[in-house]
C-alpha positions as CSV (number, residue, x, y, z in Angstrom):
1,M,105.7,99.5,63.2
2,P,103.1,97.2,65.0
3,C,103.9,93.6,64.9
4,T,101.6,91.0,63.3
5,A,101.5,89.0,66.6
6,P,98.7,89.8,69.1
7,D,99.4,93.4,70.1
8,Y,98.1,93.2,73.7
9,F,98.5,90.1,75.8
10,T,99.3,89.0,79.3
11,P,100.3,85.4,80.1
12,F,98.5,85.3,83.4
13,I,95.6,87.7,82.9
14,S,93.4,87.5,79.9
15,P,93.2,90.6,77.7
16,V,89.5,91.0,78.3
17,E,90.0,91.1,82.1
18,V,93.4,92.9,82.3
19,D,92.0,96.4,83.0
20,N,88.9,95.1,84.9
21,R,90.7,93.1,87.4
22,R,91.3,95.1,90.5
23,N,94.9,95.9,91.3
24,L,94.8,96.1,95.1
25,E,98.6,96.5,95.4
26,T,100.3,99.7,94.8
27,F,102.5,98.7,91.9
28,T,101.9,97.4,88.3
29,L,104.6,96.0,86.1
30,I,104.4,96.7,82.4
31,W,106.3,94.4,80.1
32,L,107.0,95.8,76.5
33,E,108.0,93.0,74.2
34,F,109.7,93.9,70.9
35,N,111.0,90.4,70.2
36,I,107.9,88.5,68.8
37,N,110.0,85.4,68.1
38,I,111.0,84.9,71.8
39,A,109.6,81.7,73.2
40,T,106.5,82.3,75.2
41,N,107.6,79.9,77.9
42,D,110.7,82.1,78.5
43,I,108.4,85.1,79.1
44,H,106.2,82.9,81.3
45,F,109.1,81.9,83.5
46,V,110.4,85.3,84.0
47,Q,107.1,86.9,84.7
48,K,106.2,84.1,87.1
49,K,109.3,84.9,89.1
50,L,108.6,88.6,89.0
51,R,105.1,88.2,90.3
52,Q,106.7,87.2,93.6
53,A,107.4,90.9,93.8
54,I,104.7,92.6,91.8
55,N,101.4,90.7,91.3
56,R,99.9,92.6,88.4
57,I,101.9,92.2,85.1
58,I,100.5,93.5,81.8
59,T,102.3,92.7,78.6
60,F,102.3,94.8,75.3
61,N,104.0,94.4,72.0
62,D,102.4,97.5,70.3
63,I,103.9,100.8,71.4
64,S,100.7,102.7,70.6
65,K,98.7,100.4,72.9
66,L,101.2,101.0,75.7
67,D,101.0,104.8,75.1
68,D,97.2,104.7,75.3
69,W,97.3,102.6,78.5
70,L,99.9,105.0,80.2
71,Q,97.7,108.0,79.4
72,K,94.7,106.5,81.3
73,D,93.9,107.4,84.9
74,H,95.1,104.5,87.1
75,G,94.6,106.2,90.4
76,S,97.5,106.2,92.7
77,D,99.1,103.1,91.2
78,K,102.8,103.2,90.6
79,I,104.3,101.7,87.3
80,V,107.5,99.7,86.7
81,L,108.4,99.2,83.0
82,I,110.5,96.4,81.5
83,I,111.5,96.9,77.8
84,S,112.5,93.5,76.3
85,G,114.2,93.3,72.9
86,G,114.1,95.9,70.3
87,F,116.7,98.6,69.3
88,E,118.0,101.8,70.9
89,R,115.8,104.2,68.8
90,E,112.7,102.3,69.9
91,W,113.8,102.4,73.5
92,Q,114.6,106.0,73.3
93,G,111.2,106.8,71.8
94,V,109.3,104.9,74.5
95,I,111.2,106.3,77.4
96,E,111.0,110.0,76.1
97,R,107.2,109.6,75.8
98,S,106.9,108.0,79.3
99,N,109.0,110.5,81.1
100,N,106.0,112.7,81.7
101,V,104.2,109.9,83.3
102,S,104.7,110.8,87.0
103,R,103.5,107.4,88.1
104,L,106.4,105.6,86.2
105,V,109.1,104.8,88.8
106,Y,111.7,102.7,87.0
107,V,112.6,101.5,83.5
108,Y,114.6,98.3,83.0
109,I,116.0,97.5,79.6
110,F,116.3,93.8,79.0
111,S,118.6,93.3,76.0
112,E,122.1,92.6,74.9
113,M,121.9,95.1,72.0
114,I,123.2,98.3,73.5
115,T,126.2,100.5,72.6
116,V,128.6,102.4,74.7
117,D,127.5,105.6,73.1
118,F,123.9,105.0,74.0
119,K,124.8,104.3,77.6
120,E,126.7,107.4,77.9
121,T,124.4,109.8,76.0
122,F,121.0,108.5,77.1
123,V,121.0,105.9,79.9
124,K,123.3,107.7,82.3
125,V,121.3,111.0,82.0
126,N,117.8,109.5,82.4
127,Q,117.0,109.1,86.0
128,K,114.1,106.6,85.4
129,I,116.3,104.0,83.6
130,R,117.3,101.7,86.5
131,A,119.5,99.3,84.6
132,V,120.3,97.7,81.3
133,I,120.4,93.9,81.7
134,S,121.0,90.9,79.4
135,D,120.7,88.1,81.9
136,Q,117.2,87.1,83.0
137,D,118.3,85.8,86.5
138,E,120.0,89.2,87.1
139,L,116.9,91.0,85.9
140,I,114.7,89.0,88.3
141,C,117.0,89.6,91.2
142,L,117.4,93.3,90.7
143,V,113.6,93.9,90.3
144,K,112.9,92.0,93.5
145,L,115.5,93.9,95.4
146,D,114.4,97.3,94.0
147,Q,110.8,96.4,94.8
148,Q,111.6,95.8,98.4
149,E,113.1,99.3,98.5
150,L,110.2,100.9,96.6
151,E,107.8,99.3,99.1
152,K,109.6,100.7,102.0
153,L,109.9,104.1,100.3
154,E,106.1,104.0,99.5
155,D,105.4,103.4,103.3
156,V,107.2,106.6,104.3
157,M,105.8,108.6,101.4
158,S,102.1,107.7,102.0
159,L,100.3,108.6,105.2
160,P,96.6,108.9,104.6
161,M,95.1,111.4,107.1
162,N,92.1,113.6,107.6
163,I,92.1,116.9,109.3
164,Y,89.3,118.4,111.4
165,D,89.9,122.0,111.3
166,V,87.9,123.8,113.9
167,N,88.4,127.1,112.1
168,A,87.9,125.9,108.5
169,V,84.7,127.4,106.9
170,G,83.8,128.6,103.5
171,S,84.2,127.3,100.0
172,S,88.0,127.6,100.1
173,L,88.1,124.1,101.7
174,A,86.5,122.7,98.7
175,K,89.7,123.3,96.8
176,E,91.7,121.1,99.1
177,N,93.1,118.2,97.1
178,S,95.9,116.7,99.1
179,S,95.8,113.5,101.1
180,T,94.4,115.4,104.0
181,S,90.7,115.7,103.5
182,L,87.6,117.6,104.7
183,N,86.1,117.6,108.1
184,G,83.3,115.3,106.9
185,N,85.8,112.7,105.8
186,F,87.3,112.9,109.2
187,L,84.0,112.0,110.8
188,W,82.9,109.3,108.5
189,F,86.2,107.4,108.5
190,Q,86.0,107.4,112.3
191,L,82.5,106.0,112.2
192,F,83.3,103.4,109.6
193,I,86.1,101.9,111.6
194,E,83.9,102.0,114.7
195,V,81.3,99.9,112.9
196,F,83.9,97.2,112.2
197,L,85.0,97.1,115.8
198,R,81.4,96.7,117.1
199,M,80.3,94.1,114.7
200,E,79.9,90.4,115.5
201,H,82.6,88.4,113.8
202,T,82.4,84.8,112.8
203,A,84.5,82.1,111.2
204,T,82.9,82.8,107.8
205,D,84.3,86.4,107.9
206,F,87.8,85.0,108.1
207,L,87.0,82.6,105.2
208,E,85.7,85.5,103.2
209,L,89.0,87.4,103.6
210,V,91.0,84.4,102.5
211,N,88.8,83.9,99.4
212,F,89.0,87.6,98.6
213,C,92.8,87.4,98.6
214,K,92.9,84.2,96.6
215,E,90.9,86.0,93.9
216,I,93.3,88.9,93.8
217,Y,96.3,86.6,93.5
218,M,94.7,84.1,91.2
219,D,97.4,82.2,89.2
220,N,100.2,83.7,91.4
221,T,101.6,80.5,92.8
222,S,104.1,82.0,95.2
223,Q,101.5,84.3,96.9
224,L,98.9,81.6,97.0
225,E,101.3,79.5,99.0
226,V,101.6,82.3,101.5
227,I,97.7,82.8,101.6
228,N,97.3,79.1,102.2
229,E,99.8,79.3,105.1
230,F,97.9,82.2,106.4
231,Q,94.6,80.3,106.2
232,Q,96.1,77.2,108.0
233,N,98.1,79.0,110.7
234,Y,96.4,82.3,111.5
235,T,94.9,82.8,114.9
236,Y,93.4,86.1,116.3
237,T,96.2,86.3,118.8
238,R,98.8,86.6,116.1
239,A,97.3,89.5,114.0
240,V,100.3,91.6,114.8
241,F,102.7,89.0,113.6
242,W,100.8,88.5,110.3
243,Y,100.5,92.3,109.7
244,S,104.1,93.0,110.4
245,R,105.2,90.3,108.0
246,E,104.5,92.8,105.2
247,I,103.2,90.2,102.8
248,F,99.9,90.4,100.9
249,L,97.9,91.5,104.0
250,Y,100.1,94.5,104.6
251,K,100.1,95.6,100.9
252,I,96.4,95.3,100.3
253,L,95.2,96.7,103.6
254,N,97.5,99.8,103.4
255,K,96.5,100.7,99.9
256,A,92.8,100.2,100.7
257,L,93.3,102.7,103.7
258,R,95.2,105.1,101.5
259,C,92.6,105.0,98.7
260,Q,89.6,104.5,101.2
261,N,88.6,101.4,99.1
262,L,85.5,100.6,101.1
263,E,84.9,97.2,99.6
264,T,88.4,96.0,100.5
265,L,88.2,97.4,104.0
266,I,84.9,95.5,104.6
267,A,86.5,92.3,103.4
268,F,89.3,93.0,105.9
269,R,86.9,93.8,108.7
270,T,87.7,90.7,110.9
271,F,91.4,91.2,110.5
272,I,91.1,94.8,111.5
273,N,89.1,93.8,114.5
274,D,91.6,91.2,115.5
275,L,94.5,93.6,115.2
276,C,92.8,96.3,117.3
277,N,92.0,93.8,120.0
278,Q,95.6,92.5,120.1
279,L,96.9,96.0,120.4
280,Q,94.5,96.6,123.3
281,N,95.5,93.4,125.0
282,L,99.2,94.2,124.6
283,K,98.6,97.6,126.2
284,E,96.7,96.2,129.0
285,D,99.3,93.5,129.6
286,A,102.1,96.1,129.8
287,A,100.1,98.0,132.4
288,L,99.6,94.8,134.5
289,R,103.3,94.0,134.4
290,N,104.1,97.6,135.4
291,L,106.2,98.2,132.3
292,S,107.4,101.7,131.8
293,K,104.7,103.8,130.1
294,I,105.3,105.1,126.6
295,T,105.1,108.9,126.6
296,R,106.8,109.8,123.4
297,V,107.3,108.1,120.0
298,Y,108.5,109.2,116.6
299,R,107.8,108.5,112.9
300,G,109.8,109.6,109.8
301,Q,107.8,110.6,106.8
302,L,108.2,112.2,103.3
303,M,105.5,114.7,102.7
304,S,104.6,116.9,99.7
305,N,104.6,120.7,100.0
306,T,100.8,120.7,99.7
307,E,100.4,118.3,102.7
308,L,103.0,120.1,104.8
309,E,101.4,123.5,104.1
310,R,98.0,122.1,105.0
311,I,99.3,120.8,108.3
312,Q,101.0,124.1,109.0
313,S,97.8,126.0,108.5
314,S,96.0,123.6,110.8
315,T,97.9,124.1,114.0
316,S,95.7,123.4,117.0
317,S,93.4,121.3,114.8
318,Y,93.0,117.6,114.9
319,I,94.4,114.9,112.6
320,S,93.2,111.4,112.1
321,M,95.7,108.8,110.9
322,N,93.8,106.5,108.5
323,R,96.1,103.5,108.8
324,F,97.9,101.5,111.4
325,L,100.5,104.0,112.3
326,S,104.0,102.6,112.8
327,T,106.3,104.5,115.1
328,T,109.4,104.0,117.3
329,V,110.5,105.0,120.7
330,D,114.0,105.6,119.2
331,R,114.2,109.1,117.8
332,D,117.6,108.4,116.2
333,L,116.1,105.4,114.5
334,A,113.3,107.4,113.0
335,L,115.7,110.1,111.8
336,F,118.0,107.4,110.2
337,L,115.0,105.8,108.4
338,I,113.8,109.1,107.0
339,E,117.2,110.1,106.0
340,S,117.7,106.8,104.2
341,A,114.5,107.3,102.4
342,A,115.3,110.9,101.4
343,T,118.6,109.8,99.9
344,S,117.3,106.6,98.3
345,V,118.2,105.9,94.6
346,S,114.5,106.4,94.0
347,A,114.3,109.8,95.7
348,P,114.9,111.9,92.5
349,V,111.5,110.5,91.2
350,E,109.9,112.1,94.3
351,N,112.1,115.2,94.6
352,A,109.3,117.4,95.7
353,L,108.9,115.5,99.0
354,K,110.2,117.0,102.2
355,P,111.7,114.9,105.2
356,V,109.4,115.2,108.2
357,L,109.8,113.9,111.7
358,F,106.6,113.3,113.7
359,D,107.3,113.8,117.4
360,I,104.2,112.4,119.2
361,E,103.5,113.1,122.9
362,I,101.3,110.7,124.8
363,D,99.8,111.9,128.1
364,P,99.5,108.8,130.3
365,S,96.5,110.3,132.2
366,S,94.4,110.5,129.1
367,S,95.5,107.3,127.3
368,R,92.4,105.3,128.6
369,N,90.0,106.9,126.1
370,V,92.2,106.7,123.0
371,K,92.2,104.0,120.3
372,P,94.6,101.3,121.3
373,F,98.4,101.4,120.8
374,A,101.2,99.2,122.0
375,D,104.8,98.2,121.8
376,I,104.6,95.2,119.4
377,S,108.3,94.3,119.4
378,S,107.6,91.0,121.1
379,Q,104.9,90.0,118.7
380,S,106.2,91.5,115.5
381,Y,107.7,89.4,112.6
382,F,110.7,91.8,112.9
383,Q,111.5,91.9,116.7
384,T,114.3,94.4,116.7
385,E,112.6,97.7,115.5
386,K,111.4,99.0,118.8
387,E,108.0,99.6,117.1
388,V,104.9,101.2,118.7
389,L,101.8,100.6,116.6
390,F,98.7,102.7,116.7
391,M,95.2,101.7,115.8
392,I,93.6,103.0,112.6
393,G,91.8,106.4,113.2
394,S,94.0,107.4,116.1
395,V,93.4,111.1,116.7
396,F,96.2,113.7,117.4
397,K,96.3,117.5,118.0
398,I,98.7,119.4,115.9
399,E,100.7,121.3,118.5
400,K,103.3,123.0,116.3
401,V,105.2,122.7,113.0
402,T,108.9,123.8,112.8
403,K,111.7,123.7,110.3
404,V,115.0,122.4,111.3
405,A,118.1,123.7,109.4
406,D,120.8,121.4,108.3
407,D,124.3,121.8,106.8
408,R,122.9,121.7,103.2
409,G,120.6,124.5,103.7
410,T,117.5,122.5,102.8
411,G,116.4,121.5,106.2
412,S,113.8,119.1,107.5
413,W,110.6,119.6,109.4
414,T,109.3,118.5,112.8
415,I,105.6,118.2,113.5
416,N,104.7,118.0,117.2
417,L,101.5,116.0,117.8
418,L,99.6,115.2,121.0
419,L,97.6,111.9,121.2
420,C,93.9,112.8,121.9
421,S,91.0,110.9,123.4
422,S,87.6,110.8,121.7
423,K,86.4,113.3,124.2
424,E,88.9,115.9,123.2
425,H,88.5,116.4,119.4
426,Q,85.3,118.5,119.5
427,L,83.3,115.9,117.5
428,E,82.1,113.9,120.4
429,Q,78.4,115.1,120.2
430,L,78.0,114.5,116.5
431,V,79.9,111.2,116.7
432,S,77.7,110.0,119.5
433,Y,74.5,111.0,117.7
434,L,75.4,109.0,114.6
435,N,76.9,106.1,116.5
436,D,73.5,105.7,118.3
437,K,71.8,105.7,115.0
438,I,74.1,103.0,113.4
439,T,74.8,100.7,116.4
440,K,71.2,99.9,117.2
441,Y,71.3,97.5,114.3
442,K,73.0,94.4,115.6
443,P,73.1,92.4,112.3
444,K,76.5,93.2,110.8
445,F,75.8,94.0,107.1
446,I,72.8,96.3,107.7
447,A,75.0,98.5,109.9
448,I,77.5,98.8,107.2
449,A,74.7,99.4,104.6
450,H,73.2,102.2,106.7
451,L,76.5,103.9,107.1
452,L,77.2,103.7,103.4
453,T,73.8,105.2,102.7
454,D,74.6,108.2,105.0
455,M,77.9,108.6,103.2
456,G,76.1,108.7,99.9
457,E,77.6,105.4,98.7
458,Y,74.3,104.1,97.5
459,R,75.4,101.4,95.0
460,Q,77.7,100.0,97.7
461,A,74.9,100.2,100.2
462,E,72.6,98.2,97.9
463,K,75.1,95.4,97.9
464,Y,75.2,95.1,101.7
465,Y,71.4,95.4,102.2
466,Q,71.0,92.5,99.7
467,R,73.8,90.6,101.5
468,Q,72.0,91.0,104.7
469,L,68.8,89.8,103.2
470,D,70.5,86.7,101.8
471,E,72.0,85.9,105.1
472,L,68.7,86.3,107.0
473,G,66.9,83.9,104.7
474,N,63.1,83.4,105.1
475,I,61.1,85.9,107.2
476,D,60.1,85.0,110.7
477,E,59.1,86.6,113.9
478,K,62.8,87.2,115.0
479,N,64.1,88.8,111.8
480,A,61.0,90.5,110.3
481,K,62.0,94.0,111.4
482,T,65.5,93.6,110.1
483,I,64.3,92.4,106.8
484,A,61.8,95.2,106.5
485,S,64.6,97.7,107.4
486,C,66.7,96.2,104.6
487,Y,63.9,96.8,102.1
488,T,63.6,100.3,103.3
489,G,67.3,100.7,102.8
490,L,67.1,99.3,99.3
491,G,64.3,101.7,98.5
492,T,66.2,104.6,99.9
493,A,69.3,103.8,97.7
494,A,67.1,103.3,94.7
495,H,65.5,106.7,95.3
496,Y,68.8,108.5,95.6
497,L,69.9,106.7,92.3
498,G,66.8,108.1,90.6
499,D,64.7,104.9,90.2
500,Y,61.6,106.0,91.9
501,N,59.3,103.1,90.8
502,L,61.9,100.6,92.1
503,A,62.0,102.6,95.3
504,I,58.3,102.4,95.7
505,S,58.3,98.6,95.2
506,Y,60.9,98.1,97.9
507,H,58.9,100.4,100.3
508,E,55.8,98.5,99.6
509,K,57.6,95.3,100.7
510,A,58.8,97.0,103.9
511,L,55.3,98.4,104.6
512,N,53.6,95.0,104.2
513,I,56.0,93.5,106.7
514,H,55.5,96.3,109.3
515,L,51.7,96.2,109.0
516,M,52.0,92.6,110.4
517,I,54.2,93.7,113.3
518,P,52.4,95.2,116.5
519,N,53.5,98.6,117.6
520,S,55.5,99.4,114.4
521,H,54.4,103.0,114.5
522,E,57.9,104.5,113.9
523,E,58.6,102.1,111.0
524,L,55.2,102.8,109.4
525,S,55.9,106.5,109.5
526,I,59.3,105.9,107.8
527,C,57.6,103.9,105.0
528,Y,54.9,106.6,104.5
529,N,57.6,109.3,104.3
530,W,59.6,107.4,101.7
531,F,56.5,106.8,99.6
532,A,55.8,110.5,99.8
533,N,59.4,111.4,98.7
534,A,59.0,109.0,95.7
535,F,55.7,110.4,94.6
536,A,57.0,114.0,95.1
537,D,59.9,113.3,92.8
538,K,57.5,111.7,90.3
539,K,55.6,115.1,90.4
540,E,52.5,113.3,91.9
541,Y,52.1,116.0,94.5
542,E,48.7,115.1,95.9
543,K,49.7,111.5,96.7
544,A,52.9,112.8,98.2
545,L,51.2,115.3,100.5
546,D,48.7,112.6,101.6
547,Y,51.6,110.3,102.6
548,Y,53.4,113.0,104.4
549,N,50.4,113.8,106.4
550,K,50.1,110.2,107.4
551,S,53.7,110.2,108.5
552,L,53.3,113.5,110.3
553,K,50.3,112.2,112.3
554,I,52.2,109.1,113.5
555,N,55.3,111.2,114.4
556,E,53.3,113.7,116.4
557,M,51.6,110.9,118.4
558,V,54.8,108.9,119.1
559,F,57.6,111.5,119.4
560,G,55.8,114.8,120.2
561,L,55.1,118.0,118.4
562,E,58.6,119.3,118.8
563,S,60.6,116.2,117.8
564,V,63.2,115.9,115.1
565,D,60.9,113.2,113.5
566,V,58.2,115.9,113.2
567,A,60.8,118.4,111.8
568,M,61.7,115.8,109.1
569,I,58.1,115.8,107.8
570,Y,57.9,119.6,108.0
571,Y,61.1,119.8,106.0
572,N,59.8,117.4,103.3
573,I,56.5,119.3,103.1
574,G,58.5,122.4,102.7
575,I,60.4,120.8,99.7
576,L,57.1,119.7,98.2
577,Y,55.6,123.3,98.4
578,T,58.8,124.6,96.9
579,D,58.4,122.2,93.9
580,Q,54.8,123.5,93.5
581,S,56.0,127.2,93.6
582,N,54.0,127.7,96.8
583,Y,57.0,129.7,98.4
584,E,55.1,131.3,101.4
585,D,54.0,127.8,102.7
586,A,57.5,126.4,101.8
587,L,59.2,129.0,103.9
588,T,56.7,128.3,106.8
589,Y,57.4,124.6,107.0
590,L,61.2,124.8,106.4
591,S,61.5,127.5,109.1
592,R,59.6,125.2,111.5
593,A,61.9,122.3,110.6
594,L,65.0,124.5,111.1
595,E,63.9,125.8,114.5
596,I,63.3,122.2,115.8
597,R,66.5,120.8,114.3
598,E,68.6,123.6,115.7
599,K,67.1,122.9,119.1
600,W,67.8,119.2,119.3
601,L,70.7,118.4,116.8
602,P,74.4,119.3,117.0
603,P,75.2,122.6,115.3
604,N,77.2,120.9,112.5
605,H,74.5,118.2,111.7
606,Y,74.0,117.7,108.0
607,S,70.1,117.9,108.4
608,I,70.5,121.6,109.6
609,A,72.7,122.2,106.5
610,R,70.1,120.6,104.2
611,T,67.3,122.8,105.8
612,I,69.3,126.1,105.5
613,E,70.1,125.1,101.9
614,N,66.5,124.6,100.9
615,I,65.5,127.9,102.5
616,G,68.0,129.5,100.3
617,F,66.6,127.7,97.4
618,V,63.2,129.3,98.1
619,Y,64.8,132.7,98.1
620,F,66.5,131.8,94.9
621,N,63.1,131.0,93.3
622,R,61.8,134.3,94.6
623,K,64.7,136.0,92.8
624,D,66.3,137.2,96.0
625,H,69.8,136.1,95.0
626,Q,71.7,137.7,97.8
627,S,69.6,136.0,100.5
628,A,70.0,132.7,98.6
629,L,73.8,133.0,98.6
630,T,73.8,133.8,102.3
631,Y,71.8,130.7,103.1
632,F,73.8,128.6,100.7
633,Q,77.1,129.7,102.2
634,R,75.9,128.9,105.7
635,S,74.9,125.5,104.4
636,L,78.2,124.9,102.8
637,E,80.1,125.8,106.0
638,I,78.2,123.0,107.8
639,F,78.5,120.5,105.0
640,M,82.3,120.9,105.1
641,K,82.3,119.8,108.7
642,S,79.8,116.9,108.4
643,E,79.8,115.4,104.9
644,T,82.4,113.7,102.7
645,E,83.7,115.8,99.9
646,M,82.0,113.5,97.3
647,H,78.4,113.4,98.9
648,Q,75.5,114.1,96.6
649,D,74.0,116.6,98.9
650,L,77.1,118.7,98.4
651,A,76.8,118.2,94.6
652,L,73.2,119.6,94.8
653,L,74.4,122.6,96.7
654,Y,77.1,123.3,94.2
655,H,74.6,123.0,91.4
656,R,72.4,125.6,93.1
657,F,75.3,128.0,93.6
658,G,75.9,127.7,89.9
659,R,72.3,128.6,89.1
660,V,72.5,131.7,91.2
661,Y,75.6,132.9,89.5
662,V,74.1,132.2,86.1
663,D,71.2,134.6,87.1
664,L,73.8,137.2,88.4
665,G,75.8,136.9,85.1
666,K,78.8,135.5,86.8
667,I,79.4,132.8,84.2
668,E,82.9,131.7,85.2
669,L,81.9,131.2,88.9
670,A,78.8,129.3,87.7
671,L,80.9,127.1,85.5
672,D,83.2,126.3,88.4
673,Y,80.3,125.2,90.6
674,F,78.5,123.2,88.0
675,T,81.8,121.4,87.3
676,K,82.2,120.5,91.0
677,A,78.7,119.1,91.0
678,D,79.3,117.1,87.9
679,K,82.3,115.5,89.3
680,I,80.4,114.3,92.4
681,Y,77.3,113.2,90.4
682,R,79.3,111.1,87.9
683,S,81.3,109.4,90.7
684,S,78.1,107.7,91.9
685,L,75.2,108.2,89.5
686,L,74.3,106.9,86.0
687,P,74.5,109.5,83.2
688,T,70.7,109.1,82.8
689,T,69.9,110.1,86.4
690,P,67.8,113.4,86.4
691,Y,70.4,115.2,88.6
692,V,73.1,114.4,86.2
693,I,71.2,115.4,83.1
694,E,70.0,118.8,84.6
695,N,73.4,119.7,85.8
696,Q,75.0,118.7,82.4
697,Q,72.4,120.9,80.5
698,Y,73.6,123.9,82.5
699,L,77.2,123.0,81.9
700,D,76.7,122.6,78.1
701,S,74.8,125.9,77.9
702,I,77.6,127.8,79.7
703,I,80.4,126.2,77.7
704,N,78.5,127.0,74.4
705,N,78.1,130.6,75.5
706,L,81.7,130.9,76.5
707,N,82.7,129.5,73.1
């Protein structure tokens, strides 16, 4: 029975904010309180102590509310549950219902009211029940100790990575759902980190990081003390020390890297830059002192079958480690750590994980062109671990994967990797092209905003275009072009989010600025092109064609008849004619665009994929479904190598696959593609956006027909 007291409260986080406040650590502690007569101060005291180990604590005293919360999607967060007060039948009911929650790691029962029979028949056989405790000091001590172990276990269980598979083509890749990601993710993550490293950093960046962390740990006295210490004592030459201390910096940054939380990574940009620079300095210092070169290192890891199989099937491909990768020169130490993790008291919760040893070879002759790595033992908070730390985004070639038998017959795995330079992983041409595009913008936030736009993260991009505008202030001769570029970016984001009138208003602001700047031909062409795009999507085709021709005239004059800038306008005019059902002219312009783009752009460039897709869409409209599928498949193969798996361009392609299969009567295939498109659209667009509405209409129609 629910109690009459408030059914959902947290002493440190208000009920309204509890699910809105970001949990940037991995663990959440749930406190289920049955005893409504307990003094609130007692709860406050215990929870205050527990927040030294787990920052986010949520308190319930209504079981139904707890059940509802547990059934929600909380991402990759892990849960620790403390049941306080109550009776055995109530505990049993809660635990039995929670056993199917895979994210629940441990349950602690905090009570004196327990029988020997209950211990024997229920507690001992339930692996998630960590302990039954009656003393609050003992509870606090055990949770803290367990949390230290859980954090270490999490470290060897979580290794975010992207794989660039040189042989990966076709829609089968779209089904990949492990922590290894698509080729496009590999590319964009590399670029994102590169932007951080090329940005100009100021003292305000550090203050922004400090304030960001203080907001996360609001009211957490113990953590705020550490943050204040960090603020007072941090210097860029001690980044390794603060990272290796495994405090709030380590917890937040590694979760952000694992989940690719872009907002958090941007807040940490100056710390990431400092850590990278210190690794480079340590590496150079070792070379100057003629220390023995590091040629082989090791890392122990627990991996799921899915991840292991993915790496097995990607031998000779390339893997990017999307975190600061901790390794050791001591093979025995790496084996000991992984064996300890595998036999941990927590291991049964993760019994599907396999022990893996990464054996990493470093060729001294090619180590100049790699992301920095260094022996950090002399700078680390823990100076006895023989630790070699690799920079985020370090790239390795998968040489081989072998199973090693043991006495128990279960065995472990060894994955042999070779450290690679940026010139070795077959993306150099594409990375170079996009780097040139991004790094020509020196102001920091606009570079981030442009990259977010290219990634399809339009709402995030809006935030950083606006932030750049706020930082620049009033327009003057020096910043006019940058301000205009911000308005163009805001217009682009608004366009892709479906607000065409807002897009036009931003592009008007950009145009008015460029008209005042001499020799702004390229920028004027971009403005005219975006005006045309907006009017085309508003079905005002005559206005759109007029602006396209203005842009085309400038591009032919400035860049030449066979330039990619001219190809862009040909492409857009082809789309316009497609919308008007003028398929002959549409094919003419799209074919011209494709010919030029294939001549000048890397073969895996997303602009080529878009052009091929839209040629396929013309064939679809002409009822030539087989030709449409052929072009769509070609487009998909390129998208898989150049876009992130949640990019809106990929959603549109899935939607069009679905429409082809509807016409062919292959309803289940159509449903699969419309569902994929819906997942991507809803991750970044409002439900009222035309793309979302149209795709939903097809989904509803198919589901109704199937029913």
